[in-house]
N, CA, C and O of each residue as an XYZ file, in Angstrom:
760
protein
N     -37.991      8.458    -30.792
C     -36.862      7.827    -31.445
C     -35.566      8.526    -31.067
O     -34.569      7.871    -30.765
N     -35.578      9.872    -31.082
C     -34.367     10.611    -30.723
C     -33.964     10.292    -29.286
O     -32.782     10.154    -28.970
N     -34.967     10.181    -28.432
C     -34.686      9.892    -27.026
C     -34.054      8.510    -26.873
O     -33.141      8.359    -26.061
N     -34.484      7.529    -27.590
C     -33.929      6.176    -27.517
C     -32.479      6.174    -28.000
O     -31.622      5.548    -27.376
N     -32.200      6.859    -29.088
C     -30.833      6.932    -29.610
C     -29.939      7.630    -28.591
O     -28.838      7.163    -28.301
N     -30.418      8.755    -28.047
C     -29.651      9.510    -27.066
C     -29.330      8.632    -25.849
O     -28.181      8.574    -25.411
N     -30.333      7.960    -25.312
C     -30.158      7.107    -24.139
C     -29.237      5.937    -24.466
O     -28.412      5.554    -23.636
N     -29.364      5.368    -25.654
C     -28.533      4.215    -26.011
C     -27.071      4.616    -26.223
O     -26.184      3.763    -26.177
N     -26.817      5.885    -26.449
C     -25.434      6.354    -26.582
C     -24.884      6.801    -25.230
O     -23.751      6.467    -24.882
N     -25.662      7.540    -24.480
C     -25.207      8.114    -23.213
C     -24.995      7.056    -22.135
O     -23.965      7.083    -21.461
N     -25.908      6.149    -21.952
C     -25.805      5.166    -20.873
C     -24.536      4.316    -21.008
O     -23.805      4.177    -20.027
N     -24.246      3.745    -22.177
C     -22.994      2.981    -22.279
C     -21.755      3.843    -22.035
O     -20.775      3.368    -21.460
N     -21.792      5.090    -22.462
C     -20.650      5.987    -22.241
C     -20.447      6.240    -20.749
O     -19.315      6.221    -20.266
N     -21.526      6.475    -20.025
C     -21.441      6.705    -18.583
C     -20.946      5.454    -17.874
O     -20.113      5.545    -16.972
N     -21.435      4.308    -18.262
C     -20.993      3.038    -17.668
C     -19.511      2.817    -17.941
O     -18.768      2.423    -17.042
N     -19.080      3.065    -19.159
C     -17.670      2.889    -19.509
C     -16.778      3.802    -18.677
O     -15.732      3.377    -18.185
N     -17.191      5.051    -18.524
C     -16.404      5.987    -17.718
C     -16.384      5.565    -16.260
O     -15.347      5.657    -15.604
N     -17.498      5.111    -15.752
C     -17.566      4.668    -14.366
C     -16.670      3.472    -14.131
O     -15.963      3.417    -13.125
N     -16.687      2.522    -15.034
C     -15.837      1.335    -14.911
C     -14.374      1.719    -15.004
O     -13.533      1.194    -14.274
N     -14.082      2.627    -15.898
C     -12.703      3.100    -16.047
C     -12.193      3.680    -14.741
O     -11.089      3.348    -14.311
N     -12.978      4.544    -14.096
C     -12.571      5.154    -12.845
C     -12.468      4.121    -11.730
O     -11.557      4.187    -10.904
N     -13.392      3.170    -11.701
C     -13.371      2.154    -10.656
C     -12.150      1.258    -10.780
O     -11.609      0.804     -9.771
N     -11.709      0.996    -12.011
C     -10.564      0.128    -12.221
C      -9.241      0.871    -12.108
O      -8.191      0.233    -12.034
N      -9.260      2.186    -12.092
C      -8.026      2.941    -12.038
C      -7.600      3.118    -10.592
O      -7.947      4.104     -9.942
N      -6.845      2.150    -10.102
C      -6.378      2.196     -8.730
C      -4.888      2.502     -8.656
O      -4.296      2.405     -7.581
N      -4.277      2.866     -9.768
C      -2.856      3.204     -9.778
C      -2.669      4.528     -9.051
O      -3.083      5.581     -9.537
N      -2.049      4.465     -7.898
C      -1.920      5.655     -7.053
C      -1.155      6.783     -7.729
O      -1.455      7.953     -7.491
N      -0.183      6.462     -8.558
C       0.560      7.510     -9.254
C      -0.331      8.190    -10.287
O      -0.320      9.415    -10.409
N      -1.095      7.405    -11.025
C      -2.003      7.990    -12.021
C      -3.072      8.850    -11.348
O      -3.460      9.896    -11.869
N      -3.537      8.402    -10.198
C      -4.532      9.178     -9.471
C      -3.925     10.509     -9.029
O      -4.558     11.556     -9.163
N      -2.699     10.471     -8.502
C      -2.030     11.711     -8.073
C      -1.806     12.638     -9.264
O      -2.009     13.848     -9.159
N      -1.386     12.070    -10.403
C      -1.179     12.888    -11.604
C      -2.491     13.533    -12.059
O      -2.511     14.695    -12.463
N      -3.579     12.770    -11.990
C      -4.887     13.306    -12.383
C      -5.309     14.434    -11.447
O      -5.826     15.459    -11.893
N      -5.086     14.242    -10.148
C      -5.403     15.299     -9.182
C      -4.577     16.551     -9.465
O      -5.081     17.668     -9.349
N      -3.321     16.369     -9.832
C      -2.467     17.517    -10.149
C      -2.960     18.231    -11.402
O      -2.924     19.459    -11.476
N      -3.420     17.462    -12.386
C      -3.986     18.077    -13.593
C      -5.221     18.910    -13.237
O      -5.410     20.005    -13.767
N      -6.055     18.385    -12.340
C      -7.248     19.116    -11.920
C      -6.868     20.385    -11.153
O      -7.491     21.432    -11.323
N      -5.847     20.279    -10.316
C      -5.367     21.458     -9.585
C      -4.828     22.505    -10.550
O      -5.027     23.705    -10.365
N      -4.144     22.030    -11.578
C      -3.600     22.937    -12.590
C      -4.726     23.650    -13.322
O      -4.668     24.860    -13.543
N      -5.760     22.884    -13.699
C      -6.904     23.472    -14.399
C      -7.646     24.490    -13.530
O      -8.152     25.492    -14.035
N      -7.706     24.228    -12.228
C      -8.425     25.137    -11.330
C      -7.557     26.310    -10.866
O      -8.048     27.233    -10.216
N      -6.275     26.266    -11.201
C      -5.382     27.365    -10.823
C      -4.745     27.203     -9.448
O      -4.069     28.118     -8.978
N      -4.947     26.052     -8.788
C      -4.335     25.860     -7.470
C      -2.942     25.229     -7.555
O      -2.256     25.103     -6.541
N      -2.529     24.840     -8.744
C      -1.170     24.349     -8.978
C      -0.593     25.154    -10.134
O      -1.209     25.257    -11.195
N       0.559     25.710     -9.931
C       1.225     26.527    -10.936
C       1.498     25.701    -12.199
O       2.204     24.694    -12.143
N       0.939     26.128    -13.333
C       1.108     25.399    -14.597
C       2.564     25.315    -15.031
O       2.948     24.397    -15.756
N       3.373     26.273    -14.587
C       4.784     26.288    -14.980
C       5.553     25.110    -14.393
O       6.609     24.747    -14.912
N       5.044     24.505    -13.320
C       5.776     23.409    -12.698
C       5.124     22.043    -12.955
O       5.333     21.104    -12.187
N       4.350     21.933    -14.011
C       3.681     20.672    -14.326
C       4.681     19.524    -14.454
O       4.471     18.456    -13.880
N       5.761     19.734    -15.199
C       6.773     18.678    -15.337
C       7.441     18.390    -14.000
O       7.772     17.242    -13.703
N       7.640     19.423    -13.196
C       8.223     19.237    -11.868
C       7.289     18.394    -10.992
O       7.746     17.530    -10.244
N       5.990     18.649    -11.088
C       5.012     17.872    -10.318
C       5.042     16.415    -10.752
O       4.953     15.516     -9.916
N       5.169     16.172    -12.060
C       5.274     14.798    -12.547
C       6.529     14.124    -12.006
O       6.502     12.948    -11.642
N       7.623     14.868    -11.955
C       8.864     14.333    -11.388
C       8.648     13.948     -9.924
O       9.083     12.878     -9.498
N       7.988     14.797     -9.162
C       7.758     14.534     -7.742
C       6.902     13.280     -7.553
O       7.215     12.449     -6.701
N       5.830     13.131     -8.330
C       4.972     11.940     -8.168
C       5.720     10.680     -8.580
O       5.580      9.639     -7.937
N       6.506     10.761     -9.639
C       7.290      9.598    -10.093
C       8.352      9.241     -9.054
O       8.519      8.073     -8.704
N       9.063     10.247     -8.567
C      10.106     10.005     -7.569
C       9.503      9.426     -6.289
O      10.069      8.509     -5.695
N       8.376      9.950     -5.873
C       7.715      9.458     -4.656
C       7.335      7.985     -4.815
O       7.565      7.181     -3.912
N       6.762      7.642     -5.945
C       6.377      6.256     -6.196
C       7.615      5.357     -6.199
O       7.587      4.244     -5.674
N       8.694      5.851     -6.792
C       9.939      5.089     -6.849
C      10.561      4.870     -5.485
O      11.029      3.770     -5.191
N      10.577      5.903     -4.642
C      11.188      5.720     -3.322
C      10.335      4.809     -2.444
O      10.868      4.085     -1.603
N       9.035      4.838     -2.628
C       8.184      3.903     -1.896
C       8.527      2.464     -2.274
O       8.559      1.579     -1.420
N       8.782      2.241     -3.560
C       9.180      0.915     -4.035
C      10.523      0.533     -3.441
O      10.693     -0.589     -2.963
N      11.480      1.451     -3.463
C      12.822      1.175     -2.946
C      12.772      0.787     -1.470
O      13.463     -0.140     -1.047
N      11.964      1.488     -0.692
C      11.851      1.184      0.734
C      11.250     -0.210      0.927
O      11.745     -0.996      1.736
N      10.197     -0.509      0.192
C       9.557     -1.817      0.341
C      10.489     -2.950     -0.090
O      10.586     -3.968      0.595
N      11.170     -2.777     -1.216
C      12.102     -3.808     -1.671
C      13.300     -3.931     -0.735
O      13.791     -5.034     -0.493
N      13.770     -2.806     -0.209
C      14.882     -2.853      0.738
C      14.512     -3.599      2.005
O      15.317     -4.359      2.544
N      13.305     -3.384      2.476
C      12.811     -4.101      3.653
C      12.746     -5.595      3.374
O      13.149     -6.414      4.200
N      12.231     -5.936      2.195
C      12.142     -7.350      1.810
C      13.542     -7.959      1.706
O      13.754     -9.091      2.142
N      14.489     -7.231      1.141
C      15.859     -7.724      0.976
C      16.498     -8.015      2.332
O      17.209     -9.009      2.482
N      16.255     -7.171      3.300
C      16.836     -7.378      4.628
C      16.392     -8.705      5.240
O      17.132     -9.315      6.012
N      15.206     -9.140      4.903
C      14.651    -10.362      5.499
C      14.878    -11.607      4.639
O      14.959    -12.716      5.166
N      14.981    -11.428      3.315
C      14.923    -12.589      2.436
C      16.148    -12.824      1.560
O      16.205    -13.827      0.848
N      17.113    -11.938      1.595
C      18.314    -12.145      0.787
C      19.181    -13.227      1.418
O      19.144    -13.436      2.630
N      19.955    -13.909      0.593
C      20.889    -14.915      1.088
C      22.206    -14.258      1.496
O      22.826    -14.651      2.484
N      22.615    -13.277      0.744
C      23.893    -12.604      0.962
C      23.771    -11.505      2.005
O      22.832    -10.710      1.983
N      24.727    -11.472      2.912
C      24.753    -10.406      3.922
C      24.946     -9.048      3.248
O      24.404     -8.042      3.706
N      25.711     -9.022      2.171
C      25.945     -7.769      1.451
C      24.654     -7.233      0.826
O      24.425     -6.024      0.816
N      23.824     -8.120      0.312
C      22.538     -7.709     -0.259
C      21.610     -7.221      0.853
O      20.879     -6.247      0.674
N      21.641     -7.893      1.986
C      20.841     -7.448      3.130
C      21.262     -6.047      3.562
O      20.411     -5.204      3.846
N      22.567     -5.793      3.613
C      23.067     -4.474      3.996
C      22.685     -3.415      2.961
O      22.367     -2.278      3.310
N      22.720     -3.804      1.685
C      22.299     -2.889      0.632
C      20.819     -2.534      0.823
O      20.434     -1.371      0.706
N      20.000     -3.541      1.115
C      18.580     -3.302      1.378
C      18.381     -2.358      2.540
O      17.514     -1.486      2.496
N      19.176     -2.525      3.577
C      19.103     -1.635      4.739
C      19.442     -0.198      4.339
O      18.802      0.751      4.793
N      20.438     -0.055      3.497
C      20.832      1.280      3.030
C      19.717      1.910      2.186
O      19.464      3.111      2.282
N      19.054      1.095      1.363
C      17.949      1.610      0.548
C      16.827      2.126      1.446
O      16.253      3.184      1.187
N      16.521      1.380      2.494
C      15.456      1.797      3.414
C      15.852      3.104      4.095
O      15.049      4.033      4.176
N      17.069      3.175      4.575
C      17.532      4.371      5.288
C      17.501      5.605      4.385
O      16.910      6.624      4.742
N      18.134      5.512      3.226
C      18.240      6.681      2.349
C      16.914      7.063      1.717
O      16.574      8.244      1.650
N      16.164      6.073      1.255
C      14.928      6.388      0.551
C      13.769      6.721      1.495
O      12.784      7.326      1.072
N      13.877      6.335      2.753
C      12.885      6.794      3.732
C      13.028      8.301      3.928
O      12.033      9.012      4.071
N      14.259      8.779      3.934
C      14.490     10.227      4.020
C      13.886     10.922      2.797
O      13.221     11.951      2.921
N      14.128     10.340      1.602
C      13.571     10.920      0.375
C      12.051     10.920      0.417
O      11.410     11.899      0.034
N      11.480      9.819      0.885
C      10.021      9.701      0.980
C       9.449     10.837      1.816
O       8.474     11.482      1.428
N      10.070     11.072      2.968
C       9.593     12.117      3.869
C       9.825     13.504      3.280
O       8.964     14.378      3.384
N      10.983     13.705      2.663
C      11.294     15.006      2.065
C      10.357     15.310      0.897
O       9.919     16.448      0.730
N      10.048     14.295      0.089
C       9.122     14.493     -1.024
C       7.719     14.823     -0.522
O       7.006     15.616     -1.136
N       7.330     14.221      0.583
C       6.003     14.515      1.145
C       5.931     15.973      1.573
O       4.946     16.659      1.303
N       6.985     16.444      2.247
C       7.016     17.839      2.679
C       7.042     18.785      1.474
O       6.335     19.792      1.448
N       7.855     18.451      0.493
C       7.963     19.258     -0.723
C       6.617     19.328     -1.440
O       6.185     20.400     -1.864
N       5.965     18.186     -1.570
C       4.658     18.135     -2.241
C       3.619     18.958     -1.491
O       2.821     19.668     -2.103
N       3.631     18.862     -0.180
C       2.691     19.642      0.630
C       2.913     21.135      0.410
O       1.959     21.890      0.219
N       4.163     21.551      0.439
C       4.493     22.974      0.254
C       4.133     23.490     -1.133
O       3.832     24.673     -1.297
N       4.162     22.604     -2.139
C       3.898     23.011     -3.526
C       2.473     22.671     -3.970
O       2.111     22.918     -5.120
N       1.657     22.104     -3.061
C       0.284     21.703     -3.373
C       0.252     20.639     -4.477
O      -0.608     20.667     -5.357
N       1.197     19.707     -4.414
C       1.276     18.611     -5.387
C       0.733     17.348     -4.731
O       1.156     16.977     -3.636
N      -0.203     16.693     -5.405
C      -0.703     15.412     -4.912
C       0.341     14.340     -5.206
O       0.924     14.310     -6.290
N       0.570     13.462     -4.231
C       1.544     12.383     -4.393
C       0.923     11.062     -3.979
O      -0.033     11.036     -3.204
N       1.461      9.967     -4.492
C       0.928      8.660     -4.114
C       1.392      8.253     -2.712
O       2.487      8.616     -2.281
N       0.557      7.506     -2.017
C       0.907      6.958     -0.706
C       1.430      5.539     -0.811
O       2.011      5.008      0.135
N       1.219      4.931     -1.964
C       1.728      3.585     -2.248
C       2.341      3.620     -3.645
O       2.010      4.493     -4.447
N       3.235      2.672     -3.941
C       3.851      2.678     -5.267
C       2.801      2.548     -6.374
O       1.799      1.852     -6.215
N       3.048      3.229     -7.492
C       2.187      3.100     -8.664
C       2.277      1.706     -9.257
O       3.127      0.911     -8.856
N       1.411      1.406    -10.203
C       1.314      0.051    -10.771
C       2.635     -0.488    -11.301
O       3.004     -1.622    -10.998
N       3.355      0.313    -12.092
C       4.603     -0.212    -12.661
C       5.614     -0.510    -11.563
O       6.384     -1.464    -11.674
N       5.621      0.293    -10.504
C       6.529      0.050     -9.382
C       6.064     -1.160     -8.574
O       6.878     -1.973     -8.137
N       4.758     -1.271     -8.381
C       4.218     -2.400     -7.626
C       4.485     -3.715     -8.349
O       4.696     -4.744     -7.706
N       4.478     -3.689     -9.674
C       4.776     -4.908    -10.442
C       6.185     -5.400    -10.136
O       6.399     -6.603     -9.984
N       7.144     -4.491    -10.043
C       8.513     -4.885     -9.694
C       8.554     -5.499     -8.293
O       9.226     -6.505     -8.065
N       7.834     -4.888     -7.372
C       7.775     -5.422     -6.007
C       7.187     -6.821     -6.021
O       7.760     -7.750     -5.452
N       6.038     -6.970     -6.676
C       5.365     -8.267     -6.720
C       6.252     -9.345     -7.336
O       6.315    -10.466     -6.832
N       6.935     -9.005     -8.427
C       7.811     -9.970     -9.090
C       8.972    -10.388     -8.192
O       9.272    -11.575     -8.069
N       9.615     -9.419     -7.571
C      10.785     -9.731     -6.744
C      10.406    -10.396     -5.423
O      11.173    -11.200     -4.892
N       9.240    -10.070     -4.895
C       8.840    -10.673     -3.625
C       8.353    -12.115     -3.774
O       7.975    -12.747     -2.787
N       8.360    -12.626     -4.981
C       8.074    -14.048     -5.196
C       9.333    -14.880     -4.997
O       9.276    -16.108     -4.945
N      10.467    -14.199     -4.887
C      11.759    -14.881     -4.826
C      12.376    -14.751     -3.438
O      12.046    -13.846     -2.672
N      13.280    -15.680     -3.136
C      14.056    -15.628     -1.904
C      15.465    -16.115     -2.209
O      15.748    -16.624     -3.293
N      16.331    -15.948     -1.232
C      17.678    -16.492     -1.316
C      18.502    -15.945     -2.467
O      18.362    -14.786     -2.859
N      19.367    -16.803     -3.004
C      20.314    -16.357     -4.034
C      19.620    -15.941     -5.333
O      20.118    -15.069     -6.045
N      18.484    -16.550     -5.645
C      17.724    -16.141     -6.838
C      17.261    -14.695     -6.669
O      17.386    -13.884     -7.586
N      16.723    -14.380     -5.487
C      16.314    -13.007     -5.198
C      17.513    -12.070     -5.281
O      17.429    -11.008     -5.898
N      18.624    -12.452     -4.666
C      19.820    -11.597     -4.640
C      20.213    -11.159     -6.047
O      20.420     -9.972     -6.298
N      20.314    -12.107     -6.948
C      20.742    -11.798     -8.321
C      19.735    -10.895     -9.030
O      20.110     -9.900     -9.650
N      18.462    -11.248     -8.932
C      17.438    -10.465     -9.636
C      17.260     -9.079     -9.019
O      17.083     -8.094     -9.736
N      17.307     -9.005     -7.704
C      17.176     -7.713     -7.007
C      18.327     -6.794     -7.373
O      18.107     -5.626     -7.694
N      19.553     -7.305     -7.330
C      20.705     -6.448     -7.617
C      20.738     -6.058     -9.094
O      21.143     -4.944     -9.429
N      20.324     -6.945     -9.964
C      20.228     -6.598    -11.385
C      19.216     -5.474    -11.584
O      19.463     -4.521    -12.324
N      18.085     -5.600    -10.917
C      17.059     -4.570    -11.011
C      17.547     -3.258    -10.403
O      17.273     -2.188    -10.946
N      18.262     -3.326     -9.288
C      18.765     -2.105     -8.649
C      19.740     -1.359     -9.561
O      19.769     -0.129     -9.567
N      20.533     -2.101    -10.327
C      21.448     -1.455    -11.280
C      20.640     -0.712    -12.344
O      20.873      0.473    -12.582
N      19.703     -1.394    -12.977
C      18.934     -0.746    -14.053
C      18.043      0.367    -13.510
O      17.909      1.414    -14.144
N      17.438      0.153    -12.352
C      16.562      1.159    -11.762
C      17.337      2.424    -11.392
O      16.852      3.534    -11.607
N      18.524      2.262    -10.844
C      19.302      3.445    -10.465
C      19.844      4.181    -11.692
O      20.012      5.400    -11.654
N      20.116      3.463    -12.767
C      20.467      4.150    -14.026
C      19.298      5.042    -14.454
O      19.489      6.208    -14.799
N      18.091      4.479    -14.427
C      16.891      5.236    -14.807
C      16.666      6.426    -13.874
O      16.354      7.528    -14.324
N      16.827      6.192    -12.572
C      16.639      7.267    -11.592
C      17.615      8.410    -11.838
O      17.233      9.580    -11.813
N      18.859      8.068    -12.074
C      19.879      9.101    -12.317
C      19.515      9.918    -13.550
O      19.638     11.143    -13.548
N      19.067      9.241    -14.597
C      18.639      9.962    -15.812
C      17.518     10.949    -15.502
O      17.561     12.097    -15.943
N      16.513     10.504    -14.743
C      15.380     11.366    -14.408
C      15.793     12.526    -13.501
O      15.333     13.653    -13.687
N      16.648     12.257    -12.531
C      17.090     13.317    -11.621
C      17.966     14.332    -12.367
O      17.870     15.533    -12.115
N      18.812     13.860    -13.274
C      19.632     14.787    -14.074
C      18.755     15.656    -14.970
O      18.997     16.855    -15.114
N      17.744     15.048    -15.566
C      16.811     15.799    -16.417
C      16.107     16.878    -15.596
O      15.982     18.017    -16.046
N      15.649     16.528    -14.399
C      14.974     17.502    -13.537
C      15.938     18.596    -13.094
O      15.585     19.775    -13.085
N      17.144     18.205    -12.732
C      18.142     19.187    -12.284
C      18.460     20.197    -13.391
O      18.706     21.374    -13.126
N      18.450     19.719    -14.616
C      18.784     20.577    -15.763
C      17.588     21.408    -16.243
O      17.741     22.584    -16.574
N      16.401     20.798    -16.281
C      15.248     21.439    -16.919
C      14.146     21.894    -15.978
O      13.188     22.530    -16.418
N      14.259     21.581    -14.699
C      13.194     21.909    -13.758
C      12.972     23.406    -13.635
O      13.892     24.199    -13.830
N      11.747     23.783    -13.310
C      11.365     25.193    -13.179
C      11.304     25.646    -11.717
O      11.592     26.801    -11.403
N      10.929     24.728    -10.837
C      10.786     25.076     -9.427
C      12.124     24.857     -8.716
O      12.669     23.753     -8.726
N      12.640     25.913     -8.103
C      13.974     25.847     -7.498
C      14.065     24.828     -6.357
O      15.113     24.208     -6.181
N      13.012     24.645     -5.592
C      13.045     23.678     -4.489
C      13.083     22.238     -5.013
O      13.780     21.389     -4.458
N      12.339     21.975     -6.071
C      12.314     20.631     -6.650
C      13.634     20.357     -7.358
O      14.156     19.245     -7.285
N      14.173     21.349     -8.035
C      15.493     21.213     -8.672
C      16.559     20.949     -7.603
O      17.446     20.120     -7.803
N      16.472     21.642     -6.486
C      17.431     21.431     -5.392
C      17.334     20.004     -4.851
O      18.352     19.386     -4.539
N      16.109     19.482     -4.740
C      15.934     18.093     -4.303
C      16.616     17.143     -5.285
O      17.313     16.219     -4.865
N      16.424     17.359     -6.578
C      17.044     16.501     -7.597
C      18.568     16.586     -7.512
O      19.250     15.561     -7.546
N      19.095     17.783     -7.403
C      20.554     17.951     -7.310
C      21.118     17.282     -6.061
O      22.179     16.659     -6.108
N      20.417     17.412     -4.965
C      20.849     16.800     -3.701
C      20.814     15.271     -3.789
O      21.649     14.591     -3.193
N      19.855     14.745     -4.525
C      19.711     13.296     -4.627
C      20.685     12.618     -5.575
O      20.966     11.429     -5.430
N      21.199     13.358     -6.538
C      22.069     12.744     -7.549
C      23.304     12.044     -6.974
O      23.563     10.902     -7.354
N      24.072     12.660     -6.090
C      25.244     11.947     -5.562
C      24.880     10.667     -4.810
O      25.604      9.674     -4.877
N      23.767     10.696     -4.102
C      23.317      9.515     -3.354
C      22.936      8.407     -4.336
O      23.308      7.250     -4.142
N      22.198      8.758     -5.385
C      21.803      7.760     -6.385
C      23.017      7.171     -7.089
O      23.056      5.974     -7.374
N      24.003      8.010     -7.369
C      25.221      7.516     -8.020
C      25.993      6.576     -7.097
O      26.580      5.594     -7.550
N      25.987      6.881     -5.817
C      26.622      5.981     -4.853
C      25.860      4.653     -4.787
O      26.469      3.584     -4.751
N      24.531      4.730     -4.772
C      23.717      3.503     -4.781
C      24.025      2.667     -6.022
O      24.177      1.448     -5.933
N      24.116      3.321     -7.171
C      24.407      2.602     -8.414
C      25.757      1.908     -8.329
O      25.884      0.745     -8.714
N      26.754      2.605     -7.834
C      28.087      2.014     -7.697
C      28.052      0.795     -6.771
O      28.642     -0.240     -7.080
N      27.369      0.920     -5.649
C      27.227     -0.195     -4.715
C      26.494     -1.357     -5.376
O      26.917     -2.507     -5.261
N      25.402     -1.059     -6.063
C      24.597     -2.097     -6.706
C      25.416     -2.828     -7.772
O      25.368     -4.055     -7.859
N      26.164     -2.078     -8.581
C      26.985     -2.708     -9.624
C      28.040     -3.620     -9.017
O      28.270     -4.726     -9.507
N      28.675     -3.158     -7.957
C      29.708     -3.954     -7.298
C      29.132     -5.266     -6.763
O      29.704     -6.335     -6.978
N      28.015     -5.181     -6.075
C      27.383     -6.384     -5.514
C      26.903     -7.289     -6.636
O      27.091     -8.505     -6.590
N      26.283     -6.689     -7.644
C      25.772     -7.462     -8.774
C      26.904     -8.247     -9.436
O      26.737     -9.423     -9.757
N      28.046     -7.606     -9.641
C      29.191     -8.277    -10.282
C      29.684     -9.452     -9.441
O      30.079    -10.478     -9.994
N      29.667     -9.323     -8.133
C      30.115    -10.410     -7.253
C      29.165    -11.612     -7.306
O      29.583    -12.751     -7.101
N      27.909    -11.349     -7.579
C      26.905    -12.426     -7.593
C      26.899    -13.213     -8.895
O      26.288    -14.279     -8.967
N      27.557    -12.715     -9.904
C      27.554    -13.386    -11.227
C      28.474    -14.590    -11.258
O      28.584    -15.257    -12.286
């Protein structure tokens, strides 16, 4: 009887955990989980846990920016939106590469594709073309860059790792310029 109860409890638990892992394809969550495991094993400095989270979030975000910028160059109606997309690809490709190098040097796992929340934005915007895309893309770029600036300022102020803090500080003026450009274009499209 004890064996039947034990088996009836353990088997469903194992199946549930297996299904959970199989369904968890969010690259950012996977990278965060790997970083937690590295932290537990002592291969990632526990003092930079928040910094590692910033790096994985920023990496996922720049991957999204590059993909959306590429899409904008091909599918926007406005030449100004196409040029903005080109600028996003240029600037955020540099960030993507710099974050990869930074993560490698700090033993931080990072996503190779945008995480689920970032991919949802891509999927939603890539359903659109022309002037509808222009308006929605530029609106999203305004709100996204506000969020990015907040996160980069938080990291610049509270970060523990000097290299990651330096990356955040270096990125802030560029993000603020992107926000200004996005707001200007967005206002013209209204």
